[in-house]
C-alpha positions as CSV (number, residue, x, y, z in Angstrom):
1,M,0.0,0.2,0.0
2,K,1.1,3.4,-0.9
3,Y,-1.0,5.3,1.3
4,R,-0.2,6.5,5.0
5,S,-1.3,8.8,7.5
6,V,1.0,11.8,7.2
7,F,0.8,13.6,10.6
8,D,-1.2,15.7,13.0
9,I,-0.1,19.3,12.9
10,I,-2.1,20.5,15.8
11,G,-1.7,18.7,19.0
12,P,-0.1,18.7,22.4
13,V,2.7,21.3,22.7
14,M,6.2,20.1,23.7
15,I,7.8,21.3,26.7
16,G,9.7,24.6,26.1
17,P,11.7,26.6,25.7
18,S,9.8,27.8,22.7
19,S,6.8,26.1,21.1
20,S,7.4,27.7,17.8
21,H,11.1,26.5,17.8
22,T,10.3,22.9,19.3
23,A,6.9,21.8,18.7
24,G,6.4,23.4,15.6
25,A,9.9,22.3,14.2
26,A,9.2,18.7,15.4
27,R,6.0,18.5,13.4
28,I,7.9,19.5,10.4
29,G,10.4,16.9,10.8
30,R,7.7,14.5,11.3
31,A,5.8,15.5,8.2
32,A,8.6,15.0,6.4
33,R,9.3,11.5,7.8
34,H,5.8,10.2,7.3
35,L,5.8,11.4,3.6
36,F,9.0,9.7,3.0
37,G,7.4,6.6,4.5
38,R,10.3,5.1,6.4
39,E,13.5,6.1,8.3
40,P,15.8,8.0,6.2
41,H,19.4,7.2,5.8
42,Y,20.7,10.8,5.6
43,A,18.9,14.3,6.5
44,N,20.2,17.6,5.3
45,I,18.3,20.5,7.3
46,H,18.4,23.9,5.8
47,L,17.8,26.7,8.7
48,Y,16.6,30.0,7.8
49,G,15.8,33.4,10.0
50,S,15.1,32.7,13.6
51,F,15.7,29.1,13.2
52,K,19.1,29.5,12.1
53,E,19.8,32.3,14.9
54,T,18.7,30.0,17.9
55,Y,18.1,26.5,16.7
56,K,20.9,25.3,19.2
57,G,19.6,26.9,22.1
58,H,16.1,26.6,21.7
59,G,16.6,22.8,20.8
60,T,15.2,23.1,17.3
61,D,17.9,21.0,15.8
62,V,16.6,18.0,18.6
63,A,13.0,18.7,17.3
64,I,13.4,18.5,13.8
65,V,15.3,15.3,14.2
66,G,13.1,13.8,16.9
67,G,10.4,14.3,14.2
68,L,12.2,12.5,11.5
69,L,12.5,9.8,14.1
70,D,8.7,9.9,14.1
71,Y,8.5,11.1,17.6
72,D,5.6,13.0,18.4
73,T,5.9,16.3,20.2
74,D,5.5,15.1,23.9
75,D,7.7,11.8,23.3
76,T,10.1,11.5,26.3
77,R,12.9,10.2,23.9
78,M,12.8,13.6,22.1
79,S,15.7,15.0,24.0
80,K,18.2,12.3,22.9
81,S,17.2,12.4,19.2
82,L,20.4,13.7,18.0
83,D,22.3,10.8,19.8
84,T,19.7,8.2,18.7
85,A,20.1,9.1,15.0
86,R,23.8,8.8,15.3
87,E,23.5,5.4,16.8
88,K,21.2,4.5,14.1
89,G,23.6,5.6,11.2
90,I,21.4,8.3,10.2
91,K,23.8,11.2,8.6
92,V,22.4,14.6,9.7
93,Q,24.0,18.1,8.7
94,F,22.6,21.3,9.4
95,F,23.1,24.2,7.3
96,E,22.8,28.0,8.1
97,E,21.3,29.7,5.6
98,A,21.6,33.5,5.1
99,A,18.7,33.7,2.2
100,Q,16.0,35.7,3.3
101,T,12.5,34.1,3.5
102,D,8.9,34.9,3.9
103,H,8.5,33.7,7.5
104,P,11.5,33.6,10.1
105,N,10.8,30.1,11.3
106,T,11.7,28.3,8.0
107,A,13.4,25.1,7.6
108,R,14.0,23.1,4.3
109,I,14.7,19.4,4.9
110,K,16.1,16.9,2.4
111,I,16.0,13.4,3.5
112,G,16.5,10.1,1.7
113,D,18.2,6.9,1.1
114,E,19.7,4.9,-1.7
115,Q,16.4,4.6,-3.6
116,D,14.6,8.1,-3.3
117,E,15.0,11.6,-1.7
118,L,12.2,13.9,-0.5
119,E,12.3,17.7,-0.2
120,L,10.1,19.6,2.1
121,V,9.8,23.4,3.3
122,G,8.0,24.0,6.5
123,I,7.4,26.8,8.8
124,S,6.5,27.1,12.6
125,I,3.6,29.5,13.0
126,G,3.6,29.7,16.9
127,G,1.7,27.8,19.4
128,G,3.0,24.5,18.2
129,K,1.7,24.8,14.9
130,A,3.4,24.1,11.3
131,E,2.6,24.5,7.9
132,I,4.1,23.0,5.0
133,T,4.8,25.3,2.2
134,E,6.4,23.2,-0.4
135,L,6.8,19.5,-1.3
136,N,9.4,18.2,-3.8
137,G,9.2,21.6,-5.9
138,F,5.2,21.8,-5.8
139,E,4.2,24.8,-3.7
140,L,1.3,24.2,-1.3
141,K,-0.2,25.2,2.0
142,L,-1.1,22.7,4.7
143,S,-2.0,24.2,7.8
144,G,-4.0,21.2,9.5
145,S,-7.2,23.1,10.0
146,H,-9.0,20.5,7.9
147,P,-8.4,16.8,6.9
148,A,-6.7,16.8,3.9
149,I,-5.5,14.1,1.1
150,L,-2.2,14.6,-1.0
151,L,-2.3,12.8,-4.2
152,I,0.8,12.5,-6.6
153,H,-0.5,11.6,-10.0
154,N,0.6,11.7,-13.7
155,D,-0.7,14.7,-15.4
156,R,-3.1,12.8,-17.7
157,Y,-6.7,13.3,-18.8
158,G,-9.3,11.9,-16.1
159,A,-6.9,11.6,-13.2
160,I,-8.7,14.6,-11.3
161,A,-12.0,13.2,-12.3
162,S,-11.3,9.8,-10.9
163,A,-9.9,11.1,-7.6
164,T,-13.2,13.4,-7.1
165,T,-15.7,10.7,-8.3
166,I,-14.4,8.4,-5.6
167,L,-14.7,11.0,-3.0
168,A,-18.4,11.7,-4.4
169,S,-19.3,8.3,-4.1
170,N,-18.4,7.9,-0.5
171,E,-20.2,11.1,0.5
172,I,-17.2,13.2,1.1
173,N,-17.3,17.0,0.6
174,I,-14.3,18.9,-0.8
175,G,-13.7,21.9,1.0
176,R,-10.9,23.2,-1.2
177,M,-8.8,21.7,-3.7
178,E,-5.4,22.6,-5.6
179,V,-3.7,21.1,-8.4
180,S,-0.1,21.8,-9.8
181,R,2.1,20.1,-12.0
182,K,5.9,20.3,-12.9
183,G,5.1,20.5,-16.6
184,E,2.6,19.2,-19.3
185,G,2.4,15.7,-19.0
186,E,4.8,15.4,-16.2
187,Q,4.3,14.5,-12.5
188,A,1.4,16.4,-10.7
189,L,0.1,17.2,-7.2
190,M,-3.6,17.4,-6.0
191,V,-4.2,18.5,-2.2
192,I,-7.8,18.2,-1.5
193,E,-9.3,19.3,1.8
194,V,-12.1,17.6,3.0
195,D,-14.9,17.9,5.8
196,Q,-14.0,14.8,7.8
197,N,-11.3,12.3,8.1
198,I,-10.7,9.7,5.5
199,D,-11.1,6.0,6.0
200,D,-8.4,3.8,4.9
201,S,-10.8,2.0,2.6
202,V,-11.3,5.2,0.7
203,L,-7.6,5.9,0.4
204,S,-7.1,2.1,-1.2
205,E,-9.8,3.1,-3.7
206,L,-7.8,6.4,-4.5
207,E,-4.3,4.5,-4.8
208,R,-6.0,2.1,-7.4
209,A,-7.6,5.0,-9.4
210,D,-6.2,5.9,-12.9
211,H,-2.9,7.7,-13.1
212,I,-2.5,8.0,-9.2
213,T,0.8,6.8,-8.0
214,Q,0.9,8.0,-4.3
215,V,-1.6,8.8,-1.9
216,A,-1.1,10.3,1.7
217,K,-3.5,11.9,4.3
218,I,-3.6,14.3,6.9
219,S,-5.8,13.9,9.6
220,D,-7.4,16.7,11.9
């Protein structure tokens, strides 16, 4: 099965010193881990703005790596995440970037192994909340305010219709939808916000739909 539950952006806030720099950062890391679908062999973490200036003192580095290890924000193992990653043989590198970004708490995470690589941009917006603004070159906005489905698909006639037909047949209402593509006939991304959490049976239908290559979900 190619689908998986990605992450809950809104949830318990991790113990300080700063929810923006710890809980939000952990959620960005965990989103990357779940979208990748397995434990990465390496992680290149690029930090911008406030993240760059204070990541060691505020534990942003610990939090992001904890998320990559699939720790929730209140997991007691979080404080040892850097040591755990090292013990597991995960090569982690941090880069302090001087470029200006739209949000001060921005991280660009590149993770991968011998088979695949994933690149994700996330921002921590305060109160332990995070948004994902870019995935593998696709611009998007995921805030966790509503359940959402991410569909990677081939840019072919009927791909969008096949997905929306399945949702309609299961009486699932679409609140917001955006589609982007890397080029005509190339890989594309559908982001669909819906009004209720999606059962795995519906995700299975979507995964089998014409031209759909990967399905992931975000629950509220």
